C-alpha positions in Angstrom: 1.5 -18.8 -13.7 2.8 -21.7 -15.6 1.0 -20.3 -18.8 3.1 -17.2 -18.4 6.2 -19.1 -17.8 5.8 -21.1 -21.1 5.2 -17.9 -23.1 8.5 -16.4 -21.6 10.6 -19.4 -22.8 10.1 -18.1 -26.3 12.0 -14.8 -25.5 15.8 -15.0 -25.3 17.2 -14.4 -22.0 19.2 -11.4 -22.8 16.0 -9.6 -23.8 13.9 -10.8 -20.8 13.8 -8.2 -18.0 11.4 -9.8 -15.6 8.7 -12.4 -15.4 5.6 -12.3 -13.0 4.1 -9.7 -10.5 6.0 -6.5 -9.9 6.3 -5.9 -6.2 8.0 -2.8 -6.3 10.9 -0.7 -7.6 14.3 0.6 -6.0 14.5 4.2 -6.0 17.6 6.2 -6.9 18.6 6.3 -3.2 18.4 2.5 -3.3 15.2 2.3 -0.9 12.6 -0.1 -2.1 9.2 1.2 -2.6 6.1 -1.1 -2.9 3.9 -0.9 -5.8 0.1 -1.5 -5.4 0.4 -4.6 -7.6 1.8 -6.5 -4.4 -1.2 -5.6 -2.3 -3.1 -9.0 -3.1 -0.1 -10.9 -2.3 0.9 -9.1 1.1 -2.3 -8.1 2.5 -3.4 -11.4 4.1 -0.1 -11.6 5.9 0.1 -8.0 7.1 0.9 -7.8 10.9 0.0 -4.1 11.2 -3.3 -2.9 9.7 -5.3 0.6 9.7 -8.9 0.7 8.8 -10.3 4.0 7.5 -13.9 5.3 7.6 -16.0 5.3 4.5 -15.5 9.0 4.1 -11.9 8.9 4.1 -11.6 6.1 1.7 -12.0 8.2 -1.4 -9.3 10.8 -0.1 -6.9 7.8 0.5 -7.6 6.5 -3.1 -6.9 10.0 -4.7 -3.3 9.6 -3.1 -3.9 11.7 0.2 -2.7 10.7 3.8 -4.9 9.4 6.5 -6.0 11.9 9.1 -6.9 11.0 12.6 -10.6 12.0 11.7 -10.6 9.3 9.0 -8.9 6.6 11.2 -11.6 3.9 12.1 -9.2 1.4 13.8 -5.6 0.6 14.1 -3.8 -2.7 15.1 -2.5 -2.4 18.8 1.2 -1.8 19.4 1.7 -0.4 16.0 5.0 1.6 16.2 5.7 4.8 14.6 7.1 4.7 10.9 5.9 1.0 10.7 4.7 -0.1 7.4 1.0 -0.8 7.3 -1.7 -2.1 5.1 -4.7 0.1 4.7 -8.2 -1.4 4.8 -11.5 0.0 4.3 -14.2 -0.9 7.2 -15.5 -3.8 5.1 -12.1 -5.3 5.3 -11.2 -4.5 1.6 -7.4 -3.8 1.2 -7.0 -0.4 -0.3 -3.1 0.2 -0.1 0.0 0.6 1.7 1.0 3.3 4.1 3.5 4.2 6.9 2.3 4.9 10.4 3.1 8.5 11.1 2.3 8.1 14.9 2.2 4.9 17.1 -1.1 3.4 18.3 -0.7 5.3 21.7 0.0 8.6 20.0 -3.0 8.3 17.7 -5.2 8.4 20.9 -4.0 11.8 21.9 -3.5 13.7 18.6 -5.9 16.3 17.2 -8.4 15.2 14.4 -6.4 17.0 11.7 -3.1 15.3 12.3 -1.6 12.8 9.8 -1.6 9.2 11.3 -0.7 7.2 8.1 1.4 8.4 5.3 0.2 7.4 1.7 2.7 5.0 -0.1 0.4 3.2 -2.6 -3.2 2.6 -3.2 -5.6 0.9 -5.9 -6.5 4.2 -7.3 -3.1 4.0 -8.9 -4.5 1.6 -11.5 -6.5 4.3 -12.8 -4.1 7.4 -12.3 -1.0 5.6 -13.7 -2.3 3.2 -15.9 0.2 4.1 -18.7 3.3 3.7 -16.4 2.2 0.9 -14.1 3.8 -2.4 -14.7 
């Protein structure tokens, strides 16, 4: 916002690390990991989406993977290891994940198989409130 930008001008450039919303961080192996703070910006533009059943929402928000038994819907033609946005059945974005199985494989797997690997969720606001930036 412009208000934040004006406040940041009072800080010397050498002391200013960043300004705005943190979308993620680079790991030690130089891979980019999305933070949940980017969810509101990226969710409307997501190409691949996964909807979880109400019973599995809480499990995902506690940091667990999504199982086939908790899968409500999945976008057609989602490839394996494709990044996805996880939604509740009420179309509320809950977090990010990586598709463990393609859409076609999801139809055939057993109910206890993992279909989405957890990456970030809105529950991190509560779990990591001291370190989340």
